[in-house]
Each structure stands twice: as structure tokens, then as C-alpha cells.
N, C-alpha and C positions, 0 to 999 in steps of 0.2 A: 833644341837643348831643352827649352825653355821648362818643361815637365818630364824630363827623364829624369829625372832624380826626388822627386814629387814623395813628399811627406806631411802628413798630416800636423806636423810640431811646425814648420816652418813654411809648407808647402810649396812653389816653386824656387825659393833662396837657391838652392843652389843651383841650378837651372838658370836662374837673372844676374847670378854674379859668374856663371861661365860666361855667361853670353856679351858683358858686359869686358872682360877681364881685358881684353884687349887693348878697349880704351884706355881704358885704366893705366892698362903699363906704359903707352905712352905719354897722359896727362903726367905723373907723379912717377918720376925719374929715382924720389928718395928712395930707400926699400921701407923706411919707418915708415912714410904717409902712404905711401903703397900697402903695407898692409894693414895701417887705420882706416883707409878705406874699403879693403876687403873685408876688414872685418864688420865693418855699420851696414854693410851691403851685401850681407850674409844672414839680417835679420828679417824676420817672417814676411812672405811678398804674394801678394798673387793676385794676379790680374787677369782681362782676356789675351790666352795666349798671342791672339793673330794682330794686336794692336798692342803688345809689350814695345815695340820700337818705340811709339807716342815718349814713353816712362822714361826710355835709355836713351834718350836724344835731350830732353831736359836735364835727369841726375847726369850723363859725361857732362851738358855746358856750363851747370852748378860747380863740378870737381874741374873743370878748366879754370872757374872765377878762384877758386881754393875756396867756395864758401865751406861756412862752419859744418859740423857734421849734423847738429840739429836742426839747422835750416833744411840740408838734402835731404834726412831721417824726416821729415814733414813733410817738404815737398812731392819726395817719393810715394809716402803714403794717400797723400793729397789727390796726386795724379793717377792710380791707380785702379782707387775709386769708381767712377765715372762709368769708366771702358766698357763693365760687364755688358753693361745695358744696354749700350752705342755698338759692341762689338755683336753679339746676338742681333738686333735689327737691322746688323747691314751684314753679314754673311747667311745665318742661319735663318733669316726671316725674309730677306731679300734675295743674296749672289743664289746660296744654296735653288731655291724652287725654281728661278730662272731660267739656271744654268741646269737644273737636273728634267726642267721642262723642254730644253732648246733640243738635250740630246736624248730623253726619252723619242718624242718625235721622229728622230732620224731613227732609233733603233727599232722602232714599230714598223716602219718602210722595212725594215730590212736592212740602213744604214750602217756597215761597219764604225764605220766615225763615230756614231754616238756618244760610245766612252770617251771615246777622245778628245771628241768637244767638251765634252762635262769638264774633264779634269784642267781643257789647257784655259777655259773660259772660269774657270773657278781657282788656278793656280794663277792664272797672267793678272787678275784683281788682285788676290791675296799679298801675292811679293810685291803689286807693284804698291801696295798701300801701305805694306811694309816700310818699303823703302822711303814712299813719299815723307813717310810719317815721322823718319827717324832724323830726316833733313831738316821739314820744318820744322818740329819742336824742338830741335840741336839750334836753328837760328834764335825761335824767341825766346829758347830761357824761360822763367818762369809765365811770362804773360802766356805762353801754350795753354796755361791748366786755365786761363780768364777766357778766352775763346771756347773753349770746350766746352766748361761748365756754364758758358753762357745762352750758348744754345743745345746742350746736350737734350733738354728734352723734348724741343723741336725738331729736333733732328731724327732723335730714336721713335719721335709719333709718327712721322714721315716714311720712316723707313719701313716701319710696322705692319701702315697704312699699305703703301707699294707692297709690300709681300703677302699681307692680309689677298690685296684682288688677285698676285696671282694667284694662290692658292685656290682663289675662288675662280679665276678663269681656267687651271687645270683643272678643276673639278669639272668645269663644264664639258672640256672638251674631250676629256678621257674619258671620264665617267660614265661606263657603257650600260650600268645594268637597267635592266627595264626587265617588266615583270610580263606574262603574258595569259595572266589570270581576262577568262571572260565568262560576263553573265549574262544566261541565255543565249545558247552558244546554238539555242538549234530555233530562233527566234527569227521572225525575216530581219531585224537590227538589233545583231546581238551589240549586247555595251561591254566594248572593249576596256581594258580598265588604265592602258598604257595611255590610251590619246583621249582621257577623262582627265587622268593625269597631265598632259601633257598641255590640253588645255587649260589647266592650272597654271602649271608653269613648268616648260621644259624640263628636263633635265631632274624633277624634283627628288626622286629616289638617290640617285649618288647625290645628293646635297642634303638629304637625311642620313645615308649613311656617313656621312663625313663629318657632320655637327654629332652624333651617337660617339663617332670616333674622338672630334675634341670633347666631349663631356666625361668619357669616361678615360681620357689622357687626364685631365683639370683633375681628376676624382681620384689619382692614381695610379691607372693600368700603367703596363708596358707596354711598348709598341709590339712587343713578341703576341703580349695577350690578347690585342686589339688586330695584330693580324689571322690569330688562330681563330678567334671571334668569327671578323669576314666569311673565315675558309671554312667553318660549321655552320654558319648564316646558310651561304651561297650551297652545300652541300644541301643541306634539309633544304631550300628552296627548289632546288630541281627535282629532289626524290617526291615535293608534294604539289609540283608543277604549277608553281610560284614564278620562276623565273628560269 
């Protein structure tokens, strides 16, 4: 529900409030207190949707301690900021490539369980992290922010490195693009270009394509444009006898 009513004025505020209303109703039995709490929790809010329970636990802990609104507001803003980079490193750069690599391998082998394995791996980890973060941050309260910010850079870097390694491994395993070019085909020892490239580095062409796509995405290309480019290059290469 966090992004169900997303808008550019308050971002995820409405979804955020909807998510913590059950907790607020248990904490604030007085209607005026509940109204005041709902009012300040409807302010601007934007964080990583998969790690939002970290902020929920801290805010509900402060609400239960009857902390003043200014403190809760400051803590909420401080907690939601670092989660963007951490969430991307955990899910998009690490979990998704690993789950996609395993399930893609099953699919290539004709195993119908491939997509179900992907969904199971992603959602078990995803919901497990959500559940654990909620309880952990609630128990620690404000101290959870110190723990998060103290190790945020190291954790993000480690997760990003792992994700890059996984992408590199997937490129090597599933990158099957090879050239059929041969120099001096009528000679006694023709020069097979693919053998020369393999001597320099195996899977050199898939690596080059991956780096090209990475460069184009960094330059603002959309994934759809990159897919179309690969399709065009493949067709042209097949027509002229390169692939």
C-alpha cells in the first residue's frame, strides 16, 4: 500500500500513514492524540518501499513512548534517507540478479519451475527482511538509526560488489554471442577470429556488449532502447555474416 496513492506533493505519505494506522490506533486511545499523530504522519515521506518497515518500527516505538511531534518528525526524516541506496544494493543489485540467474538457468533447461523459483526466492527474502526489520527497529528505537548510518556505506559497497560479481558471472555463463568470421578461409591454416578472441579472453564479445549497454544506460538510454539496439545489431550481424 505504500505507493498505492503516490503523488509528487507528499510522495508516499498516504500509503505510509495507512500502513501504521493499526499501530497508532492501539497506541493512542484518545481521539485527539490519534488525530495529531495521523496529521504529522501525513507529511512528506519517501523511502525505499521494501525497507519501509525499518522506519515504521522506529516511529511506532517513539509514538508508544509519547515522544513529542518534533522529535518523531526529525527521526522519521533521518531514518528514511539512507534506505534508498541500501535497498537498491540489497534487492536490485544483489537479490534480483542471483534469483534471476538461478531461475533463468532452470528455464533454459526447460524446467517449468524457473519462474516459480524466482518468485519464491525473491518474496521469501523480501518479506523476511520486512518482518525482521520491523521488530528489530521497534526494539532498538532511535538507536537503530545509529546502527544503520554507522555501517551504511560499508554495507552498500559490499552488496554492490556482490551484485556486480553476480552480473559478471551471468554474462560469462549465458553470454553466447560468438563471431563466425574467418580470415583467409581458403588458406591451409585459416584465422578463426573467435579462436583469437578466446585466446585474449573467453567471452570477450558478450563482455563488450554488456559494457556497451552499461555505458548507454549511464548516458540515459532506456532498457527498451538497449534491447532494440541488441536486436538490430544481431540481425545486421547475421545478415553480413559476422554472427
